[in-house]
N, C-alpha and C positions, 0 to 999 in steps of 0.2 A: 504494500500500500504506500502511496506517495506520502511524503512528510506533510504534516499539517501546516497551514499558512498562518503566520502571525504578522500583522501590520502594526508598526510603531509609528504613531503620528507625533512628530516633533523630533528634530535632530539636535536639540540642546544636550547638555550633559546628562540630564535625567533620562531622556529617550535613548541616547547612545549607551548609557549604563544598563538600561533595561535590555536593549538588544544584545549587549555583550553577555549579560547574565544568561540569557536564553541560548545564545550561540555557543557558550562554553559549558552549558549544563548537559545533563543526560538527554539522549534522543533529541537533538536540536531540531526545531521546526524550520520551515522555509520562512525567512524573516525579510521583511521589506520595511525600510525606514522612509517615511515621507516627510520632507522638510519644506515649509512654505517659502522660505527665503532662498536666495542663491547660495548661501553658505551654511555650514554646520556650526554648531557650538553655542548658539544662543548668546548668553552674556559672557562667554569666554571667547575673547577675540584678541588678536594681536596685529602689530604692524611694525614698521621700522621708521624711526625718527632720526634723521641725520646719521644713518648708518647703525643706529643702536636699536636692538629689538626691544619692544615695549608691549606690555599688556594694556589693552584698552578697556577691559572690564575687570573681573575678579583677578587678583594677582597672587593669591595664596589659598591653601586649604588648611582646615583645622587638623593638626597632626595627632591630637589626642583622641580623635575618632578614627577608627581604622579604615573605614570604607574607601575614602579617596586615595590615601597613601597606598593601600593594597591594589587599587585599580591602576595607579600610576606604575607600580612595579610590574603588574601583570601584563601591561602592554609594552614593556621593554624600556621604561624610563627610570628604573630604580636607581641606576648609577647617576642620574641627572638630578636627583632630589637634593635640594639645598634648604637651608634654614636662614632666617633673617640674622644679619649681623647685629642688628639692634632693633628693639621693639619699644624703645623709650619715647613715647609720644607726649606732647604737651597740649595745653589748652590756651587758645588765644582769648584772653579775657582782659578787657580794658586796654592798657598801654603796652602789654608784653605777653610773651608766651610763658605760661606757668606750668609747673609740674602737676600732673594728674594725681590726686590723692588716691590711696587704695580704695577701690570700689568693687562692687559686683554689678556689672553693666550700668555703672553710674550711681548706684545706691551706696552711700558711704559705709566704711567699716569703722573708722576712728574719727570722731568729730574734730579732735584737735588738729588732724592733718588736713582739714578742709578750710582752715582759716584763710590761707592765701588766695584761694579761689572764691570762697563765699563771703569772706569778711567775718569779723568776730561775732557780730550779732546773729547772723544766719548760722554760724557754726554752733553757737550756744543753743539755738533752736534744735539743731540736730541732736545735740547731747541730751536734750530733754525728752527725746522720743522714748527713752527707757522708762520714763515715768508714766507713760500712757498705758491704758489697758492692753492686754495681749491682743495681737492681730486677729487670731482665731478666724482666719479666712474660710469661708464655706462656698464661695463662688468667685468666678473670674472678675477682675477689676482692671481698669486702665492704670498701668504702672505709674505714669506721670502724675495723674490726679491722686492716686493713693499715696504715693510717697510725699507729694506736696502737703497732703493733709496731716501726715505724721511727722514730717521733717522740715516742712516749710517749702514755699515755691522756688526758692533759690536753688535747691538741690535739683529740682526738675529742670529748670531752665539752664543751669550752668554745668550740670554733670550728666543727667540722664538724657537730655535732649541731644547733645553732641555725640554721646557714645551710641545711643540707639539710632540716631540719624545716620551714622555711618553704615549701619546694617540695613535699615529699611527706607532711608530717605523720607521718614515719616515724622509725625508729631507724637512726642512722648505722652501727651495727654490723651491719646486715642489708642495707644498700642496695648494689646493684651498682655498682662503679667504672666498668665498661665502659658501662653504660646511663646513669648519672647524669653522668659527666664523661668522655665518650668521647675527647676530645682528650688529656686527661691520661693516660688508659689507653694510648692509642697511643704517647705519648712515653715511657712507662715500660717499653716493650719494649726501648728502646735507650739511654735517658738514663743518665748515670753515677750520678745520685742523684735522689731525690724533690725535693729543694730545687732542683737544677739544672733539673728539668722545670718546676716552678712558676715559677721565675724567668724562664725562656724564654717561658712562656705569658703572664706578667704583662707582659713587655716588648712582646710582640706586641699585647696588649690596649691598652697605652699608646700604641703607634704608631697603632692604629685611632682611639683617642680624640683624637689630636692633630689630626685633620681636622675636629673639631668635631661629628661625627655623634653624636647622643644614643643611649644604650643602650636606653632604654625610651620608649614612647609611650602616650598615653591619648587619650580623646575628651572634649571639653568636655561636661560633664553626665554623664559616666560611660561606661566601656567597654561597658556593657550596651546602649548605644544601637545597637551594631553588629547585635544580634539583631533589633531592630525594623526597621532599614534593610534587612537581608537578607530578612526576611519580606515586606516591601513589594515589594522588587525581584523576588523569586521569584514572588510572587502575580501581579504584573504580567506576568510571562513565562509565565503559565499553569500554574505548578507548583501541584499540589493539596497542601494541608497539613491533616492530620487530627490533632487533639489527642486526648488521653484514649483512645488506641487502642493497646492492648498486643498485641504479637505473641507468641504462645505457642510456636509451632513453625514451622519452615520445612522443607518437603519439595520433591521435584521429580518431575515426571511421568516415566514410564518411557522416553519417547522423547527423552531428553536429547541424543542425538547428531544430532537432526534440527532443521530450522528451527522446527518446532512445539513443541519441548521448552520447558517453562516451569517456573518456581518457583511453589509454592503456599504462601502465608502464612496461618496460622490466627489469626484475631482474634475479638473478640466474646465473649459469655458462653459458658462451657463447655457448657451444655446445648444452646445453639443457635449453634454456631460460624459465623463468616463467613469465607469464603475469598477471598483476593485473589490474582490471578494476575499474574505478571510475567515478562518475558524476562530480567531481571537484577535482582540485589539487592545493595545496599550496606548492610552491617550496621555501624551507627555508635553502638553502645550500650556501656556498661561491660562488662567481661569476664564478670561473673556472668550477666546475662541473655543475653549472646551465647552463652555455653556452653550454656545451656538451649535456646535456639532452634536450635543446631547439633547437638544431641545425636543426632538421627537422620540428618541430612544429611552432616555431617562429624564423626564421633565423635572422631577423633584431635585435631582442633582444639578440640573441646568439652572434652576432658579437660585439655588444656594450659591453656585459658582459665580453667577452674574452679580451677586452682591459683594464680591471681593473687590476692593478698590486697589488701584495701582498708582505708584508715584513715578514721575519722570525725572531724569537727571542727566547731567553731562559730565564728561571728564575732559579736562584741559591738560594735555601733556606737554611739557616744555623741556627744552634742552638749553643749558647755559654753559659757559666755560667754567671749568673748575677753578680757574684763577680768579673768577669773579664771585665765587660762592662766599657768602658772608661767614666770617669765622664764628660768629655767635649762634649760627643756625646749626644746632647739634641734634642728635637723636634721629628718630625715623620720620618725624613730621609733627603735625599738630591738628587738633580738632577745633571747631568754632561753634559756640552756642548760637542758636538762631537769633536770640535777642541782642546779639552784638551788632547787628545791622550790616554785616559784611556780605559780599557776593559769594565767596567760597565757603564751603562748610567743612572742608578738610584739605590738608596737603600732605603728601607722602614724598619723602626724599628717597626716590628709588635707588639712587646711586649710593646712598648711605645704608639703606635697609638691605639691599641685595648686593653682595660682593660681585656677582656675575655682571650686574648692570654697570658697576663702576669700571670693571675690567673691559667690558665691551665698549663703554663710552670713550675710553682713552682720555682725551682732553676735555670731554664734555660730561656734564652732570645732568642726569635726567630726573625730573620730578613731575608729580601730577597733582592736580587739584580737582575737587569735585564741586559741582554747582547744581543747585536745584533741590527742593524738598517738596513734599506733598503740598499742593496749594500754591506753589511758586512757579507754575508753568509759564507765567509771563516772563520770568527771567530767561527762560530757554528760547523765547521768541527772538532774542537778539541774534545778530549774525555771529559767525565764528570769530570774526575779527574783533567784534565788541566783547564777546565772552573772554577771549584771550587777553584783551587790554584790561578788562576788569580784574581778571585773575592776577595779572602782573602787578596791577596797582595795589591789590591787597597784599601780595607778597612783599612789595616794597615797604609797605607800612608795617607788616608783621615781623619780617626778619631782615629788612634793610637790603633786599635784593635789588640793587639799582644798577643794572647793567643790561646791555642789549641781549635779546633772546636769540639763540642760534637757530632755533626751529620750534614749531608748535604743531599740535594735532588736536582737533576738537572732535570728540566722539559723543554722539547724542544717543541716549537710551530712553526712548519714549515708552512710557508704561512698563518700565522694567522691573520694578520692585513691588511685590504684593504687600499689602498692608494687613497685618494681623490685628484686627480690631477685637474689642472685648467679645468673648464668646466664639472666637475663631475656631478653637479646637472642637467645640460642639458642632459648629457648621461642618468641619471636616469629617467628623464622625457621621453626620447625616449624609454627606456626599458619598462617603465610602460604603455606607450601609445600602444606599440606593443603588450604587454601581454594583455591589456584590450580588444583588438580586438578578443581575443580567450576567449569567454565567459566561465566562470567557472575556469579559471586559474588565479593564483595570485602569486606574489613573495614577499619575505620579508627577512630581515636579515641585518647584519652589512655592507653589500656592498652598501647600498642604501643611507639612510639619517641619519646616526649616528651609531657610533661603541659602544657606551655605552649600559649597560644593559637596562636602561629605554627606550632608543631609540629603541632597538631591541624588547622589549616587545610591544611598541607602533606599531612598524612595523608589528609584528605578528597579533596584534589585528585588524589592518587595513586590512590585507590580509583576515582575517576571515570574516570581514564585507563584503568585495567584493564577497567572495564565498557564503555567506549567501544570498546576493541579487540574485545571480544566482540560488540558490536552490529554493528560493521563486518564481522566475519566472518559473522554471520547474514545481513547484507545481501548479501554476496558469494554465499553459498549460495542465496539466493532468486532470484538473477538467472538 
């Protein structure tokens, strides 16, 4: 009997990871990956700026989760794994870059260490949190609002906002505590105070760090190399990859309960649609197109997915001469609270953070700044030249970078980052439950249980497992 057919819709890291898990598992099916854009990789992209390789999207993976690092090794890039030379970032508050005090995603650990960023009065407010009644959380809350109530609004605006902003490009006042910092949420059900919970988590983190294991990892030449390696590996295994192929709708034949039941994916031009048939489908796209494709097949999931908001942002990558680099600009970069009124929300000194970038740059130092948050789409309506000029102006003020720029790249990520609003995990539960009722269908990606690369790889692998279970059931029925 011919191998069963599986279609993976979406060629970002989640979809490619799902395809890889299927292709390398037992009894691999015939796999087709359909990607709507001309390139693979989603938010993992790279380019060359003045001869220096650069990441245009994500630049590292969380090394303390095994999924991404294991995948990098599996596709032959294990010898290329590198770790940051420095991860010491600062906060641009007021007139200078200040040290980030110990926090758990922006929630302070020691009130005394927040004075430089928050001021003495706000730091004293943080210390008084211990005197409040125990959190005793029983339901999800917005992390920014919750922490502001217990520790004061300055903590949310100066610490949580910039740290979470770097992950979601969103507003701390709207982000789900349960989804964004699940370990902290769990501890706040029984911890005597918020400070006690963060102190315990910080101590655990320091114990992990004592074994010398790095928190983050990259790939020499850019994390985007993972996509090229995955494509080569999948192609060698017989996986068919089609670019510029948009799926408009997914339906299913009426005989879904039999061996012959299959999914039908509608692609091609509307006047002359092309139909692709499959025994199973993995949907690895952002929530909005997923909602559209599932409107007829799983309307409950479609409605839930349509409610997930997305933020847009841009990355301005710059190259300057190392001889012009300000001596006082140390560490790996800095974050910027949104209430500081700056254009950029963060800056990463790539040449300082990654030794390979410094070596590849020669006389040039590469750095990148990010622009745009949820609700700030108007900022991104400016031209590339304007965004570059604004980023340079902020850098001049922040670190004294007052020299000609040797090169620049502006990368726009429209609707790139899903927003985990209060109740997000409940919404994901409902989506997954509705999808599970349609045997052979699975969903994965950043819209569900984590936006990082490791989380996306894990999501793809889990979707592959669900599909493989369905294929095994079909095989049993066919005997």
